[in-house]
PLY file of the C-alpha trace (Angstrom):
ply
format ascii 1.0
element vertex 370
property float x
property float y
property float z
element edge 369
property int vertex1
property int vertex2
end_header
-94.40 11.77 -169.15
-97.60 13.86 -169.56
-96.07 15.54 -172.62
-95.88 12.22 -174.46
-98.64 11.07 -176.86
-101.32 8.99 -175.08
-100.34 5.80 -176.91
-96.73 6.16 -175.79
-97.79 6.93 -172.22
-99.89 3.78 -172.21
-97.01 1.66 -173.52
-94.54 2.97 -170.94
-97.02 2.50 -168.09
-97.74 -1.07 -169.16
-94.06 -1.93 -169.54
-93.15 -0.45 -166.16
-95.89 -2.49 -164.49
-94.79 -5.80 -166.01
-93.37 -8.46 -163.72
-91.61 -10.29 -166.54
-89.97 -8.80 -169.66
-88.69 -10.82 -172.61
-87.44 -8.11 -174.96
-85.98 -4.67 -174.20
-85.77 -3.39 -170.64
-87.85 -1.57 -168.07
-88.16 2.19 -168.74
-86.41 4.44 -166.22
-87.28 7.95 -165.13
-84.93 10.91 -164.97
-84.95 10.60 -161.19
-83.82 7.00 -161.48
-81.11 8.05 -163.89
-79.84 10.66 -161.43
-79.91 8.13 -158.61
-77.76 5.77 -160.69
-75.25 8.53 -161.40
-74.97 9.22 -157.67
-73.36 5.79 -157.24
-70.41 6.64 -159.48
-66.89 7.05 -158.09
-65.18 10.43 -157.98
-68.25 12.64 -157.60
-66.39 14.99 -155.27
-63.90 15.84 -158.02
-64.41 18.77 -160.42
-66.45 18.07 -163.58
-64.95 18.06 -167.02
-64.45 21.34 -168.88
-64.54 20.97 -172.67
-63.69 17.29 -172.29
-60.07 17.79 -171.35
-60.25 16.34 -167.87
-62.46 14.57 -165.35
-64.86 11.76 -166.25
-64.61 12.42 -170.00
-60.87 11.88 -170.11
-61.21 8.91 -167.77
-63.73 7.38 -170.17
-61.51 8.01 -173.20
-58.59 6.25 -171.50
-60.80 3.36 -170.45
-62.12 2.78 -173.96
-58.66 3.09 -175.52
-57.49 0.39 -173.13
-60.42 -1.90 -173.94
-59.94 -1.51 -177.70
-56.14 -1.58 -177.59
-55.72 1.78 -179.35
-53.28 4.61 -178.71
-55.99 7.14 -178.01
-59.72 7.81 -177.96
-61.90 10.92 -178.30
-65.36 11.40 -176.78
-68.11 12.71 -179.11
-71.65 13.81 -178.28
-73.01 11.69 -181.16
-71.92 8.77 -183.27
-72.92 10.55 -186.47
-70.36 13.25 -185.74
-67.67 10.73 -184.82
-68.16 8.80 -188.05
-67.97 11.91 -190.22
-64.63 12.77 -188.68
-63.32 9.25 -189.29
-64.36 9.30 -192.97
-63.03 12.84 -193.49
-59.71 11.76 -192.03
-59.53 8.79 -194.36
-60.27 10.93 -197.40
-57.63 13.51 -196.54
-55.04 10.88 -195.68
-55.50 8.89 -198.89
-56.62 11.63 -201.27
-59.66 9.53 -202.24
-63.25 10.76 -201.92
-64.95 7.35 -202.20
-66.08 5.38 -199.17
-66.85 1.67 -199.48
-69.88 0.80 -197.34
-72.87 -1.51 -197.30
-76.17 -0.07 -198.60
-77.86 -1.29 -195.40
-75.32 0.43 -193.15
-76.22 3.05 -190.56
-74.20 5.63 -192.50
-76.36 5.08 -195.55
-79.78 4.67 -193.97
-79.92 6.55 -190.68
-77.61 9.57 -190.85
-79.28 11.59 -193.64
-76.26 11.04 -195.91
-74.04 13.18 -193.69
-70.93 11.73 -195.31
-71.90 13.37 -198.63
-73.79 16.43 -197.38
-71.16 17.54 -194.86
-67.94 16.03 -196.15
-68.51 15.79 -199.90
-67.70 12.10 -200.04
-69.43 9.52 -202.19
-70.36 5.93 -201.46
-69.58 2.81 -203.42
-71.22 -0.49 -202.49
-69.27 -3.76 -202.39
-72.41 -5.82 -202.89
-75.97 -5.44 -201.65
-76.81 -8.84 -200.14
-78.17 -8.77 -196.57
-74.84 -9.72 -195.05
-71.37 -8.29 -194.61
-69.39 -7.81 -197.85
-66.66 -10.26 -198.74
-63.05 -9.62 -199.65
-63.81 -10.81 -203.19
-66.65 -8.30 -203.56
-64.38 -5.53 -202.31
-61.76 -6.45 -204.91
-64.39 -6.24 -207.66
-65.24 -2.58 -206.99
-62.93 -1.51 -209.78
-62.08 1.93 -208.38
-60.01 3.31 -205.51
-61.59 4.22 -202.19
-60.19 5.93 -199.13
-62.03 4.09 -196.35
-63.79 0.77 -195.99
-66.52 1.04 -193.34
-67.73 -2.17 -191.73
-70.73 -2.03 -189.40
-70.32 -4.60 -186.64
-72.97 -5.96 -186.39
-74.92 -4.94 -189.49
-78.18 -4.01 -187.82
-80.60 -3.64 -190.73
-79.62 -7.07 -192.07
-80.50 -8.68 -188.72
-77.51 -7.74 -186.53
-75.36 -10.06 -188.62
-71.60 -10.54 -188.37
-69.09 -12.18 -190.71
-66.96 -15.05 -189.50
-63.64 -14.11 -187.94
-61.71 -15.35 -190.98
-63.98 -13.37 -193.30
-63.41 -10.19 -191.28
-59.64 -10.72 -191.32
-59.69 -11.22 -195.09
-61.91 -8.18 -195.63
-59.64 -5.93 -193.57
-56.55 -7.21 -195.39
-58.19 -6.66 -198.78
-58.98 -3.03 -197.95
-55.43 -2.34 -196.83
-54.06 -4.06 -199.93
-56.14 -1.58 -201.95
-54.47 1.32 -200.12
-57.53 2.17 -198.00
-58.15 2.66 -194.30
-60.46 0.36 -192.37
-63.09 1.94 -190.12
-65.41 -0.07 -187.88
-68.84 1.31 -187.17
-68.72 -0.43 -183.82
-71.68 1.20 -182.12
-72.49 -2.29 -180.88
-69.02 -3.82 -181.03
-69.59 -4.69 -177.37
-71.95 -7.43 -178.60
-69.49 -9.21 -180.91
-66.98 -10.99 -178.66
-68.94 -14.24 -178.30
-69.48 -14.68 -182.05
-65.86 -13.92 -182.90
-64.51 -15.68 -179.79
-62.03 -12.84 -179.51
-61.52 -9.97 -177.01
-62.43 -6.41 -177.96
-58.84 -5.31 -178.55
-58.22 -8.12 -181.05
-61.41 -7.26 -182.94
-60.68 -3.52 -183.02
-57.08 -4.34 -183.98
-58.29 -5.19 -187.49
-59.33 -1.56 -188.05
-57.52 1.77 -188.24
-60.35 3.44 -186.32
-63.39 2.29 -184.39
-66.49 4.19 -183.33
-68.39 2.99 -180.27
-71.69 4.06 -178.73
-72.28 4.44 -175.01
-76.07 4.25 -174.96
-76.39 1.22 -177.23
-75.91 -1.95 -175.18
-74.22 -0.12 -172.28
-77.31 1.91 -171.38
-75.55 5.26 -171.06
-77.36 8.57 -171.32
-75.74 9.47 -174.65
-72.37 9.84 -176.28
-69.89 8.03 -178.47
-66.16 7.74 -179.00
-63.71 7.43 -181.85
-60.63 5.31 -181.11
-57.41 5.00 -183.07
-53.94 6.48 -183.29
-52.67 9.62 -181.60
-52.69 11.33 -184.99
-56.34 10.48 -185.53
-57.18 11.70 -182.01
-55.54 15.08 -182.61
-57.43 15.44 -185.88
-60.66 14.32 -184.22
-60.42 16.91 -181.45
-59.92 19.65 -184.03
-62.90 18.60 -186.12
-65.08 17.88 -183.11
-64.62 21.55 -182.21
-65.40 22.67 -185.76
-68.56 20.56 -185.86
-69.74 22.12 -182.59
-69.23 18.99 -180.53
-66.83 20.34 -177.93
-69.44 20.87 -175.21
-68.61 22.80 -172.06
-69.45 19.91 -169.73
-70.34 16.31 -170.62
-69.71 14.57 -167.32
-73.25 13.12 -166.85
-72.97 11.23 -170.16
-69.40 10.16 -169.37
-70.31 8.94 -165.88
-73.24 6.92 -167.18
-70.95 5.34 -169.80
-68.40 4.40 -167.16
-71.17 2.81 -165.09
-72.27 0.88 -168.19
-68.74 -0.40 -168.78
-68.61 -1.59 -165.16
-72.07 -3.13 -164.92
-73.44 -4.01 -168.38
-70.38 -4.90 -170.45
-69.46 -7.95 -168.32
-73.03 -9.26 -168.71
-73.19 -9.01 -172.52
-71.71 -12.49 -173.24
-74.45 -14.00 -171.07
-77.07 -12.04 -173.01
-75.73 -13.38 -176.30
-75.75 -16.97 -175.11
-79.29 -16.71 -173.74
-80.49 -15.05 -176.93
-79.85 -18.36 -178.66
-82.23 -20.08 -176.24
-84.94 -17.45 -176.78
-84.46 -17.42 -180.55
-84.74 -21.19 -180.76
-88.07 -21.12 -178.96
-89.42 -18.29 -181.11
-88.31 -19.96 -184.33
-90.59 -22.91 -183.53
-93.75 -20.75 -183.57
-96.20 -21.29 -186.46
-94.98 -19.35 -189.50
-92.14 -17.67 -187.57
-88.75 -16.81 -188.97
-85.74 -15.75 -186.90
-82.92 -13.93 -188.65
-80.17 -14.95 -188.15
-80.59 -18.33 -186.48
-78.76 -18.75 -184.23
-78.35 -15.03 -183.48
-74.88 -13.54 -183.86
-75.48 -11.13 -180.95
-78.21 -10.75 -178.32
-80.36 -8.97 -180.90
-82.11 -10.50 -183.90
-85.10 -10.10 -186.21
-88.36 -11.96 -185.67
-90.89 -12.32 -188.51
-94.49 -13.46 -188.06
-97.36 -13.91 -190.56
-99.75 -11.41 -188.96
-100.45 -7.68 -189.44
-98.27 -5.37 -187.36
-101.27 -3.61 -185.85
-102.62 -6.89 -184.47
-99.25 -7.93 -183.08
-98.67 -4.59 -181.35
-102.18 -4.72 -179.90
-101.50 -8.23 -178.62
-98.25 -7.20 -176.94
-99.96 -4.35 -175.08
-102.97 -6.48 -174.13
-100.74 -9.24 -172.76
-98.81 -6.67 -170.72
-101.92 -5.06 -169.25
-103.77 -8.31 -168.54
-100.95 -10.55 -167.33
-98.05 -8.16 -166.63
-95.92 -10.04 -169.13
-94.00 -8.11 -171.78
-93.43 -10.14 -174.93
-92.28 -8.25 -178.06
-93.72 -5.12 -179.65
-92.68 -2.45 -182.19
-93.88 -4.63 -185.06
-93.74 -3.19 -188.57
-95.44 -4.38 -191.75
-93.02 -5.43 -194.47
-93.09 -5.58 -198.25
-93.85 -9.29 -198.00
-97.62 -9.94 -197.93
-98.99 -10.44 -194.40
-95.50 -10.52 -192.90
-94.46 -8.30 -190.00
-91.01 -7.91 -188.49
-89.56 -6.65 -185.24
-86.20 -6.64 -183.48
-85.81 -8.70 -180.32
-83.30 -7.65 -177.66
-82.44 -10.21 -175.00
-80.90 -8.50 -171.98
-80.94 -8.75 -168.20
-84.70 -8.92 -167.78
-84.91 -11.97 -170.05
-82.23 -14.12 -168.46
-84.65 -16.04 -166.23
-86.93 -17.04 -169.14
-86.70 -20.72 -170.06
-87.51 -21.96 -173.55
-90.87 -23.47 -172.42
-91.81 -20.18 -170.78
-91.03 -18.32 -174.02
-93.25 -20.78 -175.88
-96.13 -20.44 -173.41
-96.07 -16.64 -173.55
-95.78 -16.71 -177.34
-98.81 -18.97 -177.70
-100.97 -16.61 -175.67
-99.54 -13.63 -177.55
-100.44 -15.23 -180.89
-103.95 -16.03 -179.63
-104.42 -12.34 -178.79
-103.01 -11.32 -182.17
-105.36 -13.60 -184.10
-108.29 -12.27 -182.07
-107.28 -8.71 -182.98
-107.09 -9.32 -186.74
0 1
1 2
2 3
3 4
4 5
5 6
6 7
7 8
8 9
9 10
10 11
11 12
12 13
13 14
14 15
15 16
16 17
17 18
18 19
19 20
20 21
21 22
22 23
23 24
24 25
25 26
26 27
27 28
28 29
29 30
30 31
31 32
32 33
33 34
34 35
35 36
36 37
37 38
38 39
39 40
40 41
41 42
42 43
43 44
44 45
45 46
46 47
47 48
48 49
49 50
50 51
51 52
52 53
53 54
54 55
55 56
56 57
57 58
58 59
59 60
60 61
61 62
62 63
63 64
64 65
65 66
66 67
67 68
68 69
69 70
70 71
71 72
72 73
73 74
74 75
75 76
76 77
77 78
78 79
79 80
80 81
81 82
82 83
83 84
84 85
85 86
86 87
87 88
88 89
89 90
90 91
91 92
92 93
93 94
94 95
95 96
96 97
97 98
98 99
99 100
100 101
101 102
102 103
103 104
104 105
105 106
106 107
107 108
108 109
109 110
110 111
111 112
112 113
113 114
114 115
115 116
116 117
117 118
118 119
119 120
120 121
121 122
122 123
123 124
124 125
125 126
126 127
127 128
128 129
129 130
130 131
131 132
132 133
133 134
134 135
135 136
136 137
137 138
138 139
139 140
140 141
141 142
142 143
143 144
144 145
145 146
146 147
147 148
148 149
149 150
150 151
151 152
152 153
153 154
154 155
155 156
156 157
157 158
158 159
159 160
160 161
161 162
162 163
163 164
164 165
165 166
166 167
167 168
168 169
169 170
170 171
171 172
172 173
173 174
174 175
175 176
176 177
177 178
178 179
179 180
180 181
181 182
182 183
183 184
184 185
185 186
186 187
187 188
188 189
189 190
190 191
191 192
192 193
193 194
194 195
195 196
196 197
197 198
198 199
199 200
200 201
201 202
202 203
203 204
204 205
205 206
206 207
207 208
208 209
209 210
210 211
211 212
212 213
213 214
214 215
215 216
216 217
217 218
218 219
219 220
220 221
221 222
222 223
223 224
224 225
225 226
226 227
227 228
228 229
229 230
230 231
231 232
232 233
233 234
234 235
235 236
236 237
237 238
238 239
239 240
240 241
241 242
242 243
243 244
244 245
245 246
246 247
247 248
248 249
249 250
250 251
251 252
252 253
253 254
254 255
255 256
256 257
257 258
258 259
259 260
260 261
261 262
262 263
263 264
264 265
265 266
266 267
267 268
268 269
269 270
270 271
271 272
272 273
273 274
274 275
275 276
276 277
277 278
278 279
279 280
280 281
281 282
282 283
283 284
284 285
285 286
286 287
287 288
288 289
289 290
290 291
291 292
292 293
293 294
294 295
295 296
296 297
297 298
298 299
299 300
300 301
301 302
302 303
303 304
304 305
305 306
306 307
307 308
308 309
309 310
310 311
311 312
312 313
313 314
314 315
315 316
316 317
317 318
318 319
319 320
320 321
321 322
322 323
323 324
324 325
325 326
326 327
327 328
328 329
329 330
330 331
331 332
332 333
333 334
334 335
335 336
336 337
337 338
338 339
339 340
340 341
341 342
342 343
343 344
344 345
345 346
346 347
347 348
348 349
349 350
350 351
351 352
352 353
353 354
354 355
355 356
356 357
357 358
358 359
359 360
360 361
361 362
362 363
363 364
364 365
365 366
366 367
367 368
368 369
C-alpha cells in the first residue's frame, strides 16, 4: 500500500476502519485474497495448464450450465472476449458493421478495440440514455453483422429494458440477419428486473460475455459463452490475441468462490438497493437514476461540487467510521455532481431512516466544505 498515492492510501485506510459501509465494500489485502482462495475445493489437484483442465475448465462448464449454452471459454479480459465475439459475427455474416449503443462499454471504455483490432465499424440505433428499441434497430437502414446489447447499460445508469422490449430487440436483430451478442459483464445483476433465470435471459442471445470480478468479486477474468462452434473459434483467437496463459487457476478459483457465495446474494442486493435509493432520492436536490434502480447499482446526483462531496465522505469516515458515498465527479450541468452507488453485502443492514440520518450529516459536511 505504501506505493499508492497518499490520497489513495488515506481513502483505503479510512474505508477499512469503517464500522458501517453504505456503498461499495471493504478493501481486502493480497493476504486476505490468498486466505479466501485457500478455502476452495480441489486444491490438492493439479493446476490448469493453458486452460484445458483444472479449475479453468470447471469454471467454463459451470458458467455454460448457468447460462444454458453449449460451451464457454475463459478469457483473461472482457475486452478480448468481446473482440472475439464481434469478429466471429463479422466473419459468419460477411458484414463489418456492429450495432451498438454510443454509451456502451465497447464504445467508451475499450479504446475502440473493435475498429482498431478487428476493422469493424459501429452504427448506433439511437443515442438516448436507455437501451435501443426494436423500432430504432429497424430504422438503421443498413445491414449489420452483430447487435451488441449491454446488460445493464452502465453509463446510462445501469439501466435495463423491459423483458418484452429485450425479446423484441433480439427478434428484430435476427430478422435482419444479424447475430445477437450480450455484453453481460453484469448479467448476474439482471434476474430480479427481468424476473427470469440467467439461462432464459442468455437464451435471447447467440453469445454472452460475463465478467468474474464485477459483482462476483473475483480476482480477474471473463468468459464467452455460446455454441460449440463459437467456443472452438474463441479458443483459436484467444491464442492469437495472446490470452492463452500458462496458468490461470487463481482467477478461476476466485470466480468459482464468487459463484458459490456472491451470486446467490445478488437478488437481495437488488431488492435492498430500492430501499436505499428511495431514501437518497428524498434528499434536498437529489436525483436517483433510475428510480427505482434496475439492479443494485444506480446513479446519484447532488447539487454540490464534487470536491466538497468527496471531502465530506472522507471526513464522515474518519470522524464517525461511517462510509457513505464517494467518487463524485462534476458534470456538464452547473453545480451538479454524480456518482455511482453500489448496494452490496455491507449495506444490507441499513434501514431507510439510517440512510437519511447519515446523508444529512454528509450533506452538512459537504456544505461546510464548499
